[in-house]
C-alpha positions in Angstrom: 3.9 -21.5 -4.2 7.0 -21.9 -1.2 6.9 -19.8 1.7 9.5 -19.0 4.4 7.9 -17.7 7.9 10.7 -16.6 10.0 9.7 -17.4 13.7 10.5 -14.3 15.7 10.5 -16.5 18.9 14.3 -16.7 18.5 15.0 -13.4 17.2 16.6 -11.0 19.5 14.3 -8.6 21.2 16.9 -6.0 21.9 17.0 -5.1 18.4 13.7 -7.1 17.1 12.3 -4.6 14.5 16.1 -4.6 13.1 16.1 -8.3 12.7 12.6 -8.5 11.2 13.5 -5.7 8.5 16.5 -8.1 7.7 14.0 -10.7 7.2 12.3 -8.6 4.5 15.6 -7.5 3.1 16.4 -11.1 2.3 12.9 -11.6 0.7 10.6 -13.4 3.5 7.4 -11.9 3.0 5.8 -13.5 6.2 7.0 -13.1 10.1 5.6 -16.0 12.0 4.3 -14.8 16.0 4.1 -17.5 18.4 1.8 -16.5 21.2 1.9 -18.9 24.1 -0.4 -18.5 27.3 1.4 -20.4 30.1 -1.6 -22.8 30.1 -2.1 -24.5 26.8 1.6 -25.0 26.4 3.9 -24.0 29.5 5.8 -21.4 28.1 4.4 -17.6 27.7 5.8 -15.5 24.9 4.4 -12.2 23.8 0.5 -10.5 22.9 -0.9 -7.9 21.3 1.3 -5.0 22.4 4.5 -6.7 20.8 2.2 -7.4 17.5 0.8 -4.0 17.7 4.4 -2.4 17.8 6.4 -4.5 15.0 3.1 -3.8 12.9 4.0 -0.3 12.8 7.2 -1.5 11.2 6.5 -3.6 8.5 4.2 -4.7 6.0 5.0 -8.3 5.9 2.0 -10.6 6.1 1.8 -11.7 10.1 1.2 -15.3 10.6 0.1 -15.3 14.2 -0.1 -19.0 15.9 -2.2 -18.9 19.1 -1.0 -21.2 21.3 -3.8 -20.3 23.9 -6.7 -22.0 25.4 -10.0 -20.8 24.2 -8.8 -19.2 21.2 -12.3 -17.3 20.3 -11.8 -15.2 23.1 -9.0 -13.3 21.7 -9.7 -13.5 17.9 -11.0 -9.9 17.5 -8.4 -8.4 19.1 -5.4 -10.1 17.6 -7.1 -9.2 14.4 -6.8 -5.6 15.4 -3.6 -5.3 16.2 -2.2 -6.8 13.0 -2.9 -10.3 12.4 -3.2 -11.5 8.5 -3.7 -15.1 9.1 -4.8 -16.8 12.7 -4.0 -19.9 13.7 -5.2 -22.0 16.5 -4.8 -25.2 17.8 -7.5 -28.1 17.3 -6.6 -29.4 20.4 -7.4 -25.9 22.3 -11.1 -25.0 21.1 -14.4 -26.5 22.0 -15.9 -25.7 19.2 -13.4 -25.3 16.0 -15.7 -24.7 13.6 -16.8 -21.5 15.5 -13.3 -20.2 15.7 -12.7 -20.8 11.9 -16.2 -18.7 11.6 -15.1 -16.4 13.8 -11.6 -15.9 11.9 -13.1 -15.7 8.5 -16.3 -14.1 8.9 -16.2 -11.7 11.7 -12.6 -10.6 11.9 -12.0 -11.2 7.9 -8.7 -12.7 8.0 -7.2 -16.4 7.0 -7.8 -19.2 9.2 -5.4 -21.6 10.3 -5.7 -25.1 12.3 -2.7 -26.2 14.1 -2.5 -29.9 15.4 0.1 -31.3 17.6 2.3 -34.3 17.1 0.1 -36.6 19.0 -3.1 -35.7 17.0 -4.3 -37.7 14.4 -4.0 -36.0 11.0 -7.4 -37.4 10.4 -9.0 -35.1 13.3 -8.8 -32.0 11.2 -10.3 -33.5 8.3 -13.7 -32.5 8.8 -12.3 -28.5 8.8 -10.1 -28.4 5.6 -12.3 -27.1 3.5 -13.2 -24.0 5.8 -9.5 -23.4 6.6 -6.8 -21.6 4.4 -4.0 -23.4 6.3 -3.1 -26.6 8.1 0.0 -26.2 10.7 1.4 -29.6 11.3 3.6 -29.5 14.1 7.2 -30.7 13.9 8.0 -30.1 17.3 5.8 -30.3 20.6 4.5 -26.5 20.9 5.6 -24.2 23.3 9.5 -23.9 22.8 11.6 -23.1 20.2 14.9 -24.5 19.5 13.7 -28.4 19.3 14.6 -31.0 17.4 12.3 -32.1 14.0 10.1 -35.1 15.1 10.9 -37.5 12.5 7.5 -39.2 12.3 6.4 -35.8 11.2 7.4 -36.6 7.7 4.5 -39.3 7.3 1.8 -37.0 8.8 2.7 -34.2 6.4 2.3 -36.8 3.8 -1.0 -37.6 5.1 -2.2 -34.4 5.3 -1.1 -33.7 1.4 -2.8 -36.6 0.5 -6.4 -35.6 2.5 -6.3 -32.2 0.9 -5.5 -33.5 -2.6 -8.0 -36.0 -2.5 -10.4 -33.1 -1.5 -9.7 -31.1 -4.4 -8.5 -28.4 -2.2 -5.8 -25.9 -2.2 -5.0 -26.0 1.6 -1.6 -24.9 2.5 0.3 -27.1 4.6 2.7 -25.4 7.1 5.4 -27.1 9.3 6.7 -25.7 12.3 9.5 -26.9 14.6 13.0 -28.1 14.0 13.5 -26.9 10.4 17.0 -26.8 9.0 18.9 -26.5 5.7 19.1 -30.3 6.5 15.9 -31.6 6.5 14.2 -29.0 4.1 13.7 -31.3 1.2 12.5 -33.8 3.5 9.5 -31.6 4.4 9.1 -30.3 1.0 8.9 -33.3 -0.5 6.1 -34.8 1.8 4.0 -32.0 0.7 4.9 -29.0 2.8 4.6 -25.6 1.3 4.9 -23.0 4.1 7.8 -23.3 6.2 8.6 -22.0 9.8 12.2 -21.4 10.6 13.3 -20.0 13.7 16.7 -20.7 14.8 17.7 -21.9 10.8 17.2 -17.8 10.1 17.9 -15.8 13.2 21.2 -17.8 14.3 24.0 -15.9 12.2 23.5 -13.9 9.1 19.5 -13.4 8.8 19.7 -11.9 5.3 21.8 -14.8 4.1 19.7 -17.2 5.7 16.5 -16.1 4.2 17.9 -16.1 1.0 19.3 -19.8 1.2 15.8 -20.6 1.6 14.2 -18.8 -1.0 16.9 -19.9 -3.7 16.1 -23.3 -2.7 12.2 -22.8 -3.1 13.0 -21.4 -6.5 15.1 -24.6 -7.3 12.3 -26.7 -6.0 10.0 -25.0 -8.1 11.7 -24.6 -11.3 12.5 -28.6 -10.7 9.2 -29.2 -10.8 7.8 -27.4 -13.6 10.6 -28.9 -15.8 8.5 -32.4 -14.6 5.3 -31.2 -15.5 
């Protein structure tokens, strides 16, 4: 199943609640929320108060991407303020297995593992059977509006092969530089959860979301025809 997760990092925070509502009206069931600490990545974004506030305004699935060091410190509070899926970076955790256990066991949430463009996909292999989603970053984490790194296509394919070889159904998410022009590239490589920021929040939000929804439906139909 293909999923669009609009990234609010590029939304207009003067009318954030309204813009999130527009993504839902367009058909988006997920919302992607980037949390940056100014340490693991240079930028600082937003934290628990913002998530708690927007949680009251929507029943969409909250896809929370932690770009913070020692993410285990904050699993509980992000779970409490409304996260449904908590994704942390492999590079930011001393014991990734323990963080996964805390997310899934103690917090009772879905767990995602993210890897930077410079991190070998194989580094995530030991954890694939313990996570719900693998996030293959397609830009350097920390800033919105970046251009898609072309080498990401090969990395997505590698992740897809590792997951298939293990007989798993782990979702593959991509984040960074996804546009109407390259959406087929990442889908064909094996991604099924698509984070889009500028491609959703620039222009007509509802129309942009509907474009992706219609495109996903067409891709799914073609796959069924070939099966």
